[in-house]
N, CA, C and O of each residue as an XYZ file, in Angstrom:
848
protein
N      88.793     78.047     89.750
C      88.724     78.584     89.542
C      87.950     79.562     90.154
O      87.172     79.426     91.098
N      88.422     81.198     89.125
C      87.765     82.017     90.272
C      86.675     82.363     90.173
O      85.960     82.945     90.989
N      86.274     81.677     88.123
C      84.743     81.867     88.230
C      83.930     80.907     89.047
O      82.706     81.002     88.960
N      84.634     79.683     90.100
C      83.828     79.292     90.875
C      83.714     79.488     91.800
O      83.187     78.655     92.537
N      84.147     80.700     92.269
C      84.628     81.042     93.840
C      83.031     82.185     93.619
O      82.194     82.466     94.477
N      83.078     82.522     92.483
C      82.568     84.126     92.322
C      80.865     83.197     93.238
O      80.213     83.865     94.041
N      80.550     82.090     92.994
C      79.368     81.609     93.122
C      78.647     81.681     95.027
O      77.543     81.535     95.551
N      79.511     81.870     95.311
C      79.748     82.235     97.001
C      78.969     83.723     97.351
O      78.496     83.783     98.486
N      78.836     84.638     96.689
C      78.706     86.348     96.704
C      77.585     86.344     95.724
O      76.491     86.562     96.244
N      77.580     86.168     94.554
C      75.834     86.631     93.303
C      75.750     85.011     93.211
O      76.322     84.050     92.695
N      74.296     85.457     94.335
C      72.982     84.052     94.348
C      73.465     83.834     92.351
O      74.051     84.469     91.474
N      72.816     82.653     92.508
C      72.696     82.200     90.478
C      71.776     83.073     89.630
O      71.931     83.493     88.483
N      70.758     83.238     90.516
C      69.552     83.452     90.094
C      70.264     85.459     89.707
O      69.317     85.911     89.062
N      70.551     85.772     89.735
C      70.895     87.027     89.678
C      72.465     87.275     88.304
O      72.845     88.258     87.668
N      72.973     85.757     88.383
C      73.494     86.205     87.191
C      73.329     86.115     86.114
O      74.245     85.809     85.350
N      71.751     86.423     85.603
C      71.745     85.728     83.798
C      70.141     86.828     84.164
O      69.014     86.436     83.863
N      70.398     88.078     84.790
C      69.661     89.689     84.491
C      70.422     90.212     85.241
O      71.283     89.631     85.900
N      70.005     92.309     85.218
C      70.815     92.630     85.875
C      69.750     92.996     87.018
O      68.928     93.912     87.004
N      69.971     92.100     87.943
C      69.628     92.574     89.234
C      70.614     92.627     90.434
O      71.217     91.668     90.916
N      70.665     93.915     90.823
C      71.709     94.681     91.825
C      70.613     95.370     92.804
O      69.419     95.507     92.535
N      71.184     95.724     93.846
C      70.646     96.701     94.871
C      71.582     97.756     95.036
O      72.812     97.719     95.074
N      70.656     98.854     95.142
C      71.840    101.018     95.209
C      71.125    101.219     96.345
O      69.955    101.357     96.701
N      72.698    101.178     96.990
C      72.317    102.031     99.234
C      72.945    103.243     98.871
O      73.852    103.342     98.045
N      72.380    104.254     99.584
C      72.845    105.473     99.825
C      72.249    106.076    101.257
O      71.097    106.199    101.673
N      73.876    106.477    101.968
C      73.743    107.216    103.352
C      74.280    108.858    103.486
O      75.431    109.231    103.258
N      73.162    109.707    103.906
C      74.038    110.586    103.929
C      73.812    111.053    105.535
O      72.675    111.061    106.007
N      75.125    111.485    106.425
C      75.762    111.691    107.556
C      75.685    112.978    107.865
O      75.797    113.994    107.179
N      75.292    112.632    110.016
C      74.962    114.035    110.245
C      76.017    115.441    110.689
O      75.886    116.665    110.685
N      77.558    114.046    111.212
C      78.205    114.629    110.836
C      79.386    114.125    110.721
O      79.223    112.951    111.053
N      81.038    114.346    110.323
C      81.752    114.015    109.905
C      82.578    112.390    110.152
O      83.371    111.808    109.412
N      81.893    111.906    111.777
C      81.497    110.836    112.293
C      80.959    109.334    111.568
O      79.989    108.891    112.183
N      81.170    108.907    110.989
C      80.634    107.425    110.611
C      79.704    106.775    110.610
O      78.891    106.246    109.853
N      79.992    106.914    111.782
C      78.528    106.387    112.824
C      76.899    107.016    112.842
O      75.821    106.625    113.290
N      77.445    108.353    112.002
C      75.843    109.251    112.697
C      75.196    109.294    111.505
O      74.544    110.315    111.286
N      75.214    108.328    110.566
C      73.950    108.548    109.752
C      72.441    108.942    109.943
O      71.799    108.616    110.941
N      71.854    109.784    108.738
C      70.652    109.959    109.279
C      69.965    109.874    108.401
O      68.799    110.028    108.767
N      70.083    109.660    107.128
C      69.387    108.967    106.139
C      70.010    107.679    105.087
O      71.169    107.452    104.739
N      68.977    107.107    104.822
C      69.626    105.825    103.877
C      68.491    105.371    102.965
O      67.302    105.388    103.283
N      68.863    105.064    102.086
C      67.778    104.434    100.910
C      68.325    103.681    100.496
O      69.535    103.514    100.646
N      66.955    102.453     99.323
C      67.406    102.049     99.118
C      66.872    101.112     97.772
O      65.805    100.502     97.853
N      67.650    101.063     96.630
C      66.397    101.280     95.709
C      66.853     99.320     94.997
O      67.968     98.822     94.848
N      65.717     98.814     94.774
C      66.109     97.071     93.897
C      65.806     97.473     92.771
O      65.112     98.474     92.593
N      66.304     96.715     91.795
C      66.111     96.431     90.921
C      66.677     95.253     90.420
O      67.883     95.018     90.333
N      64.923     93.875     89.808
C      65.171     93.342     88.990
C      65.157     93.286     87.301
O      64.380     94.116     86.829
N      65.691     92.671     86.554
C      65.887     92.279     85.249
C      66.124     94.312     84.566
O      65.615     94.823     83.568
N      66.887     94.830     85.411
C      66.595     96.309     85.023
C      66.036     96.896     85.481
O      66.540     98.019     85.492
N      65.098     96.851     85.985
C      63.868     97.991     85.980
C      64.661     98.251     87.738
O      65.791     98.077     88.195
N      63.289     98.764     88.317
C      63.452     99.641     89.327
C      62.474     98.114     90.256
O      62.025     97.391     89.367
N      62.268     97.803     91.043
C      61.082     97.477     91.844
C      60.627     97.676     93.054
O      59.456     97.569     93.415
N      61.509     97.957     93.666
C      61.316     98.628     94.670
C      61.905     99.392     95.547
O      63.005     99.038     95.971
N      61.386    100.444     95.949
C      62.656    101.502     96.752
C      62.072    101.670     98.686
O      60.953    101.345     99.082
N      63.208    102.251     99.575
C      62.969    102.068    100.818
C      63.790    103.718    101.604
O      64.950    103.642    102.008
N      63.348    104.477    101.664
C      63.803    105.521    103.055
C      63.408    105.976    104.060
O      62.236    106.208    104.355
N      64.667    106.206    104.893
C      63.953    106.200    105.919
C      64.733    107.417    106.283
O      65.513    107.910    105.468
N      64.517    108.046    107.755
C      65.019    108.881    108.551
C      66.003    108.473    109.620
O      65.583    107.481    110.217
N      66.982    108.830    109.993
C      67.310    107.847    111.482
C      67.863    109.196    112.554
O      68.304    110.312    112.277
N      67.674    108.690    113.516
C      68.258    110.158    114.339
C      69.813    109.834    114.600
O      69.767    109.002    115.507
N      70.980    110.024    114.325
C      71.713    109.861    114.151
C      72.065    110.340    116.317
O      71.378    111.012    117.087
N      73.269    109.662    116.519
C      73.487    109.476    117.918
C      73.893    110.696    118.742
O      75.074    111.041    118.700
N      72.683    111.649    119.778
C      72.369    112.619    120.143
C      71.995    113.384    119.424
O      72.271    114.582    119.496
N      71.225    112.818    118.504
C      70.834    113.811    116.829
C      72.103    115.006    117.086
O      72.082    116.036    117.759
N      72.429    114.822    116.836
C      73.725    115.965    116.297
C      74.449    116.349    114.840
O      75.006    115.774    113.905
N      74.203    117.242    115.118
C      74.306    117.462    113.217
C      75.460    118.593    113.161
O      75.499    119.582    113.893
N      76.348    118.275    112.202
C      77.492    119.356    111.614
C      76.974    121.234    111.187
O      76.326    121.471    112.206
N      76.921    122.244    110.540
C      76.842    122.734    109.846
C      77.195    122.540    108.655
O      76.430    122.767    107.717
N      78.566    122.033    108.480
C      78.809    121.652    107.540
C      78.226    120.600    106.666
O      78.144    120.900    105.474
N      77.584    118.809    107.218
C      76.654    117.660    106.426
C      75.103    118.862    106.700
O      74.676    118.939    105.548
N      74.373    119.541    107.383
C      73.440    119.725    107.507
C      73.813    121.028    106.069
O      72.644    121.035    105.682
N      74.381    121.839    105.282
C      74.566    122.467    104.425
C      74.365    121.483    103.007
O      73.734    121.935    102.051
N      74.814    120.443    102.980
C      75.359    119.941    102.689
C      73.434    118.964    101.351
O      73.123    118.664    100.199
N      72.977    118.968    102.580
C      71.906    117.540    102.168
C      71.318    118.257    103.181
O      71.065    117.331    103.952
N      71.072    118.874    103.518
C      69.494    120.003    104.369
C      69.232    119.098    105.342
O      68.638    118.486    104.455
N      69.124    118.560    106.095
C      69.094    118.114    107.016
C      69.032    118.450    108.888
O      70.228    118.491    109.176
N      68.674    118.558    109.473
C      68.545    118.988    110.413
C      68.245    118.220    112.219
O      67.361    117.399    111.970
N      68.453    118.142    113.327
C      68.248    117.459    114.409
C      65.784    117.871    114.215
O      65.040    117.014    114.691
N      65.388    118.681    113.778
C      64.291    119.042    113.363
C      63.835    117.494    112.665
O      63.044    116.746    113.239
N      64.399    117.206    111.499
C      64.359    116.064    110.635
C      63.921    114.974    111.311
O      62.842    114.407    111.142
N      64.821    114.675    112.119
C      65.331    112.977    112.593
C      65.045    113.751    114.376
O      65.924    113.186    115.026
N      64.438    114.506    115.162
C      63.904    115.007    116.215
C      62.504    112.919    116.528
O      62.468    112.023    117.372
N      62.297    113.009    116.180
C      61.399    111.447    116.327
C      61.307    110.324    115.452
O      60.286    109.672    115.234
N      62.841    110.074    114.794
C      63.071    109.115    114.338
C      63.553    107.914    114.677
O      64.683    108.200    115.073
N      63.412    106.570    114.795
C      64.726    105.733    115.050
C      66.143    105.678    114.775
O      66.444    105.531    113.590
N      66.961    105.755    115.517
C      67.681    105.461    115.828
C      68.077    104.174    114.880
O      67.215    103.539    114.273
N      69.655    103.823    114.816
C      70.073    103.065    113.529
C      69.597    101.265    114.096
O      69.239    100.252    113.496
N      69.796    101.554    115.264
C      69.292    100.281    115.457
C      67.755     99.569    115.190
O      67.492     98.380    115.012
N      66.885    100.703    115.229
C      65.039    100.830    114.894
C      64.819    100.710    113.738
O      63.673    100.556    113.318
N      65.901    100.756    112.945
C      65.682    100.481    111.486
C      66.198     99.418    110.722
O      65.862     99.025    109.605
N      67.496     98.811    111.876
C      67.638     97.942    111.127
C      67.496     96.672    110.696
O      68.092     96.052    109.816
N      66.578     96.348    111.473
C      65.855     95.114    111.298
C      65.153     95.296    108.694
O      65.223     94.737    107.599
N      64.640     96.479    109.425
C      64.264     96.311    107.724
C      65.069     96.670    106.917
O      64.796     96.118    105.851
N      66.269     97.551    106.787
C      67.319     97.413    106.473
C      68.152     96.246    105.681
O      68.395     96.058    104.489
N      68.536     95.422    107.106
C      69.025     94.109    106.492
C      68.307     93.972    105.780
O      68.557     94.107    104.583
N      67.043     93.628    106.275
C      66.295     92.759    104.964
C      66.326     93.074    103.355
O      66.255     92.099    102.607
N      66.410     94.158    102.881
C      66.788     94.569    101.860
C      68.485     94.331    101.529
O      68.582     94.251    100.304
N      69.504     94.226    102.012
C      70.604     93.949    101.134
C      71.267     92.531    102.151
O      72.491     92.496    102.285
N      70.578     91.635    102.695
C      71.030     90.194    102.937
C      70.907     89.411    102.018
O      69.770     88.967    101.856
N      71.853     89.003    101.200
C      72.588     87.939    100.164
C      72.256     88.774     98.745
O      71.897     88.203     97.715
N      72.449     90.309     98.878
C      72.342     90.364     97.630
C      73.335     90.928     96.934
O      73.983     91.448     97.842
N      74.012     91.232     95.728
C      75.109     92.419     95.157
C      74.682     94.163     95.171
O      73.773     94.712     94.548
N      75.283     94.525     95.734
C      74.637     96.376     96.258
C      76.042     97.234     96.241
O      77.191     97.235     96.683
N      74.781     98.230     95.110
C      75.621     99.407     94.659
C      76.175    100.090     95.380
O      75.642    100.076     96.489
N      76.874    100.608     95.326
C      77.353    102.582     95.663
C      78.145    103.425     95.368
O      79.245    102.953     95.081
N      78.054    104.746     95.297
C      78.087    105.275     94.233
C      79.867    105.934     95.251
O      79.561    106.608     96.234
N      80.749    105.843     95.142
C      82.429    105.537     96.179
C      82.310    104.950     97.627
O      82.436    105.290     98.803
N      82.022    103.963     96.919
C      81.487    102.286     98.169
C      81.959    102.390     99.016
O      81.240    102.282    100.009
N      83.574    102.687     99.277
C      84.337    103.044    100.610
C      83.318    103.258    101.494
O      82.830    102.542    102.368
N      83.001    104.739    100.991
C      81.920    105.629    102.020
C      80.940    104.827    102.554
O      81.182    104.462    103.705
N      79.812    104.404    102.030
C      78.475    103.817    102.602
C      79.350    102.963    102.879
O      80.301    103.499    103.448
N      79.489    101.717    102.721
C      80.304    101.244    103.776
C      81.078    100.750    105.017
O      81.124     99.828    105.832
N      81.656    101.905    104.673
C      81.817    102.759    106.418
C      80.978    102.848    107.443
O      80.935    102.570    108.641
N      80.223    103.394    106.480
C      78.998    103.919    107.397
C      78.403    103.194    107.827
O      78.392    103.213    109.058
N      77.582    102.162    107.157
C      77.119    100.843    107.093
C      78.037    100.302    108.396
O      77.518    100.528    109.489
N      79.193     99.692    108.413
C      80.029     98.761    109.277
C      80.480     99.416    110.449
O      81.156     98.803    111.276
N      80.078    100.948    110.641
C      80.548    102.169    111.369
C      79.184    101.680    113.049
O      79.134    101.351    114.234
N      78.318    102.033    111.723
C      76.822    102.304    112.477
C      76.314    100.699    113.204
O      75.411    100.668    114.040
N      76.922     99.631    112.815
C      76.261     98.079    112.937
C      77.632     98.578    113.865
O      77.658     99.808    113.913
N      78.672     97.997    114.544
C      79.153     98.374    115.550
C      79.242     99.026    116.806
O      79.720     98.675    117.885
N      78.351    100.630    116.201
C      78.205    101.458    117.511
C      77.058    100.862    117.906
O      76.981    101.606    118.883
N      76.098    100.181    118.017
C      74.556     99.680    118.011
C      75.257     97.657    118.130
O      74.433     96.917    118.667
N      76.426     97.043    117.729
C      76.348     96.139    118.934
C      75.543     95.112    117.830
O      74.832     94.185    118.217
N      75.758     95.407    116.513
C      74.874     94.500    115.260
C      75.720     94.242    114.680
O      76.740     94.802    114.276
N      74.797     92.299    114.557
C      75.750     91.653    113.476
C      75.433     92.058    111.534
O      74.401     92.376    110.942
N      76.346     91.922    111.226
C      77.709     92.285    109.956
C      76.063     91.495    109.201
O      75.462     90.784    110.006
N      75.365     91.634    107.675
C      74.226     91.458    106.834
C      75.560     90.289    106.054
O      76.753     90.514    106.259
N      75.187     89.329    105.358
C      75.842     88.701    104.551
C      75.701     89.009    102.745
O      74.979     88.305    102.039
N      76.450     90.065    102.249
C      75.928     90.231    100.947
C      77.496     90.970    100.249
O      78.455     91.287    100.952
N      77.426     91.148     98.502
C      78.847     91.431     98.076
C      78.053     93.381     97.282
O      77.179     94.093     96.787
N      79.491     93.101     97.863
C      79.465     95.381     96.544
C      80.235     95.808     95.873
O      81.382     95.480     96.180
N      80.157     96.306     95.207
C      80.645     97.195     94.410
C      80.495     98.360     94.171
O      79.467     98.979     94.446
N      81.669     98.924     93.528
C      81.545    100.543     94.217
C      80.705    101.358     92.044
O      81.093    100.840     90.998
N      80.352    101.764     92.052
C      79.515    102.332     90.402
C      80.484    103.922     89.956
O      80.269    104.579     88.937
N      81.417    104.216     90.896
C      82.311    105.103     90.689
C      83.714    104.439     89.413
O      84.384    104.920     88.499
N      83.584    103.341     89.974
C      84.568    102.325     89.037
C      83.607    101.908     88.401
O      83.462    102.521     87.343
N      82.887    101.135     88.579
C      81.786    100.586     86.931
C      82.285    102.329     85.901
O      82.837    102.352     84.801
N      81.888    103.460     86.670
C      81.217    104.808     85.781
C      82.894    105.184     84.759
O      82.968    105.676     83.633
N      84.161    104.681     85.775
C      85.250    105.157     85.326
C      85.491    103.370     84.055
O      85.859    103.954     83.036
N      85.487    102.905     83.935
C      85.914    101.753     83.181
C      84.630    102.337     82.184
O      85.092    103.155     81.389
N      83.241    102.152     82.021
C      82.192    102.395     81.135
C      82.477    104.028     79.943
O      82.606    104.189     78.730
N      82.462    105.003     81.250
C      82.913    106.352     80.201
C      84.305    106.944     80.865
O      84.368    107.826     81.721
N      85.407    106.234     80.252
C      86.306    107.151     80.879
C      86.939    108.042     80.403
O      88.145    108.284     80.448
N      86.005    108.616     79.871
C      86.335    110.644     78.764
C      85.491    111.812     79.160
O      85.200    112.957     78.814
N      85.245    110.865     80.115
C      84.593    111.848     81.683
C      85.119    112.515     82.308
O      86.034    111.851     82.796
N      85.205    114.446     83.010
C      86.228    115.112     83.228
C      86.466    114.353     84.978
O      87.464    114.403     85.698
N      85.524    113.890     85.150
C      85.340    112.989     86.357
C      84.922    112.251     86.232
O      84.760    111.829     85.087
N      84.391    111.487     87.474
C      83.021    110.495     87.822
C      83.115    110.654     89.039
O      83.881    110.022     89.766
N      82.155    111.727     89.470
C      81.658    112.149     90.369
C      79.761    111.784     90.504
O      79.554    111.675     89.295
N      79.001    111.655     90.860
C      77.778    111.133     90.494
C      77.002    112.512     90.023
O      76.516    112.409     88.897
N      76.833    113.547     90.553
C      76.483    115.333     89.535
C      76.867    114.699     88.521
O      75.939    114.146     87.932
N      78.221    114.507     87.922
C      79.068    114.215     86.310
C      78.052    113.011     85.662
O      77.141    113.247     84.869
N      78.417    111.668     86.181
C      77.945    110.955     85.744
C      76.351    111.149     85.114
O      75.939    111.012     83.962
N      75.664    111.516     86.347
C      74.765    112.209     86.275
C      73.912    112.794     85.176
O      72.830    112.493     84.673
N      74.983    113.927     84.961
C      74.712    114.668     83.653
C      74.866    114.039     82.405
O      74.110    114.095     81.435
N      76.092    113.341     82.555
C      75.914    112.696     80.931
C      74.988    111.425     80.536
O      74.748    111.020     79.399
N      74.470    110.833     81.934
C      73.318    110.538     81.577
C      71.907    110.527     81.055
O      71.106    109.776     80.498
N      72.070    112.276     81.729
C      71.192    112.709     81.639
C      69.761    112.242     82.333
O      68.637    111.882     81.984
N      70.646    112.519     83.731
C      69.541    112.271     85.397
C      69.226    113.227     85.754
O      69.991    114.107     86.148
N      67.846    113.305     85.698
C      67.339    114.632     86.590
C      67.321    114.121     88.026
O      66.303    113.642     88.525
N      68.355    114.225     88.604
C      67.838    114.536     89.934
C      68.376    115.315     91.232
O      69.519    115.695     90.979
N      67.906    115.773     92.788
C      68.548    116.418     93.501
C      69.439    115.069     94.176
O      69.117    113.971     94.630
N      70.403    115.621     94.021
C      72.203    115.283     94.254
C      72.467    115.623     96.015
O      72.714    116.728     96.500
N      72.307    114.137     96.845
C      72.230    114.454     98.684
C      71.325    114.381     98.729
O      71.589    114.902     99.813
N      70.121    114.236     98.681
C      68.929    112.884     99.007
C      69.406    111.967     98.740
O      70.006    111.724     97.693
N      69.172    111.061     99.935
C      69.456    109.484     99.889
C      68.573    108.396     98.680
O      69.018    107.464     98.010
N      67.701    108.760     98.728
C      66.169    108.439     97.752
C      66.662    108.522     96.427
O      67.107    107.592     95.754
N      66.577    109.395     96.193
C      67.467    110.543     94.673
C      68.852    109.998     94.544
O      69.222    109.557     93.456
N      69.592    110.000     95.520
C      71.243    109.444     94.943
C      70.981    108.279     94.922
O      71.897    107.779     94.269
N      69.917    107.059     95.393
C      70.373    105.418     95.463
C      69.672    105.655     93.367
O      70.305    105.581     92.313
N      68.608    105.853     93.565
C      68.289    105.813     92.055
C      69.400    106.280     90.879
O      69.758    105.517     89.982
N      69.863    107.602     91.024
C      71.097    108.023     90.197
C      71.911    106.722     90.178
O      72.497    106.260     89.199
N      71.855    106.193     91.439
C      73.512    105.544     90.931
C      73.213    104.210     90.329
O      74.041    103.456     89.817
N      71.734    103.983     90.470
C      71.101    102.573     89.721
C      71.745    102.607     89.038
O      72.760    101.960     88.779
N      71.105    103.624     88.488
C      71.334    103.276     86.699
C      72.369    103.611     86.410
O      72.284    102.818     85.472
N      73.540    104.128     86.256
C      75.099    103.812     86.605
C      74.995    102.266     85.828
O      75.132    102.327     84.606
N      74.781    100.962     86.378
C      74.798     99.727     86.011
C      74.256     99.329     85.404
O      74.622     98.222     85.009
N      73.141     99.824     84.923
C      71.568     99.608     84.014
C      71.802    100.096     82.661
O      71.567     99.555     81.580
N      72.551    101.754     83.069
C      73.521    102.031     81.462
C      74.176    101.489     81.120
O      73.889    100.912     80.071
N      75.615    101.234     81.751
C      76.751    100.371     81.614
C      75.776     98.990     80.950
O      75.938     98.827     79.741
N      75.306     98.518     81.285
C      75.331     97.221     81.092
C      74.499     97.264     78.868
O      74.713     96.551     77.887
N      73.495     98.660     79.153
C      73.070     98.791     78.044
C      73.984     98.783     77.123
O      73.885     97.853     76.323
N      74.890     99.553     76.960
C      75.791    100.564     76.064
C      76.960     99.647     75.991
O      77.819    100.024     75.193
N      77.212     98.525     76.630
C      78.100     97.465     76.695
C      77.586     96.093     76.145
O      78.325     95.143     75.890
N      76.362     96.107     76.010
C      75.534     94.466     75.740
C      75.594     93.474     77.075
O      75.097     92.370     77.299
N      76.128     94.049     77.579
C      75.692     93.168     78.516
C      74.859     92.782     80.569
O      74.730     93.212     81.716
N      74.666     92.019     79.907
C      72.556     91.627     80.187
C      72.866     91.471     81.611
O      71.867     92.049     82.038
N      73.704     91.014     82.989
C      73.760     90.641     84.019
C      75.111     92.300     84.546
O      75.664     93.249     83.991
N      74.991     91.624     86.018
C      75.860     92.212     86.682
C      77.064     91.969     86.717
O      78.058     92.694     86.676
N      76.800     90.037     86.862
C      77.917     89.323     86.465
C      78.940     89.562     85.093
O      80.156     89.392     85.189
N      78.508     89.835     84.253
C      78.569     89.709     83.079
C      79.605     91.061     83.221
O      80.833     91.022     83.136
N      78.918     92.043     83.417
C      79.045     93.597     83.230
C      80.745     94.696     84.445
O      81.412     95.724     84.564
N      80.441     93.206     85.000
C      81.718     93.659     86.323
C      82.907     92.846     85.717
O      84.047     93.296     85.603
N      82.404     91.276     85.247
C      83.503     91.267     84.543
C      84.029     91.837     83.428
O      85.205     91.549     83.204
N      83.410     92.664     82.567
C      83.604     92.926     81.385
C      84.501     93.997     81.797
O      85.637     94.199     81.367
N      83.904     94.620     82.626
C      84.499     95.804     82.960
C      85.818     95.711     83.552
O      86.609     96.642     83.704
N      86.045     93.970     84.010
C      87.220     93.979     85.810
C      86.906     94.634     86.769
O      87.890     94.905     87.457
N      85.637     95.168     87.286
C      85.727     96.007     88.515
C      85.632     94.904     89.410
O      85.011     93.899     89.063
N      86.158     94.977     90.475
C      85.945     94.453     92.497
C      84.654     94.755     92.435
O      84.014     95.748     92.089
N      84.283     93.194     93.033
C      83.273     92.817     93.726
C      83.552     92.327     94.946
O      84.436     91.471     94.971
N      82.991     92.660     96.082
C      84.122     92.518     97.336
C      82.554     92.429     98.250
O      81.462     92.996     98.257
N      83.536     90.929     99.236
C      82.356     90.539    100.099
C      82.311     91.492    101.549
O      83.370     91.736    102.127
N      80.846     92.065    102.143
C      80.932     93.330    103.154
C      81.153     92.879    104.733
O      80.130     92.572    105.345
N      82.080     92.835    105.245
C      82.574     91.796    106.303
C      82.070     93.559    107.612
O      81.763     94.738    107.435
N      82.308     92.518    108.919
C      82.105     94.147    109.992
C      83.048     95.253    110.428
O      82.917     96.410    110.827
N      84.445     94.097    110.092
C      86.326     94.867    109.864
C      87.003     95.117    108.571
O      88.198     95.131    108.280
N      85.924     95.312    107.868
C      86.277     95.347    106.557
C      86.104     94.755    105.390
O      84.890     94.636    105.227
N      87.091     94.022    103.873
C      86.694     94.151    103.220
C      86.835     92.758    102.582
O      87.090     91.907    103.434
N      86.746     92.303    101.390
C      87.592     90.852    101.119
C      86.530     90.784    100.528
O      85.303     90.872    100.567
N      88.454     90.376     99.310
C      87.940     90.534     98.011
C      87.104     89.294     97.706
O      87.282     88.338     98.460
N      86.087     89.143     96.569
C      85.269     87.665     96.527
C      86.339     86.924     95.127
O      85.907     85.878     94.642
N      87.210     87.298     94.753
C      88.196     86.460     93.958
C      87.623     86.697     92.391
O      87.731     85.992     91.388
N      87.096     87.738     92.573
C      86.793     87.326     90.597
C      87.939     88.223     89.650
O      88.118     88.070     88.442
N      88.496     88.978     90.346
C      89.395     89.945     89.329
C      90.744     89.773     90.159
O      91.326     90.790     90.534
N      91.148     88.779     90.392
C      92.255     89.330     91.425
C      92.494     90.637     92.284
O      93.491     90.731     93.001
């Protein structure tokens, strides 16, 4: 049965509470392996208990004008920062074994996948889902489900395209949806909404078999 397979990806202790991790990357160029900052926030029982943010030196410390215009980071900001391989042990510890959410998760997972591939690093074991999908199901009448739009609807005040602020805004989406729908855990919320949970893999993703 589908329910039994879900235990492979959502740790049992996470099934009873709103426990999850939210991640956000910013990139220096259009290349997916050009991460220049990352943030992770840890939610336990619906409350933020840990936040992590670091700058990352992208390959050759190269930036595009377009990306800098979006997030404001430049070569000067990351001139002395570690590269992705340097920050990976700490980041991996935040992700391993967790259920991870991201807003437009396809982008953030592709950045992670590309950075791991560039530096020859092993993929961690975690599951993830997209808060865009959660927002679409929870609040279908919004004009769109971009982070800024959903954040405004939820009365969140944050600086968009700052990785830490975006990760916190992203984390607010399942928390608020769970409160509105009376779903006490991430498992209950994603089952209620019919949102897919996927297993992170270095070459792509695999459905956890929760929702077909």
